[in-house]
C-alpha positions, 0 to 999 in steps of 0.5 A: 394409249397402251392401257387401251390396247392391253384392255382390248387384248384382254377383252378379246382374249376372254371372248376367244376363250368363251367362244372356244369353250362353246365350240368344243363343248359336246352335246351329250344326248341322254336316252330319256326318249328310249332311243336305244338301237337294237337288232330288232329296230334295224330294218333289213337293207334290200331284202329282195336282193341276193346277198352278193348284190347287197351293199356292204359295210367295212369298218376300219381297225382302230385302237381305243386308248383308255386311261 
């Protein structure tokens, strides 16, 4: 009976490891379709509004730790 539990735990562990690697894998999108974003591609937001009434964007400070 204990060997069946050990086999079951092993199989469940393997399934968990495989699922976790699939969940954390990142899909890297290549630029083969020329999806580059440039200033020329970006459309102006609310071109008829004065600058004071246009929606704003704020970016928080962050650090990039490169090893």
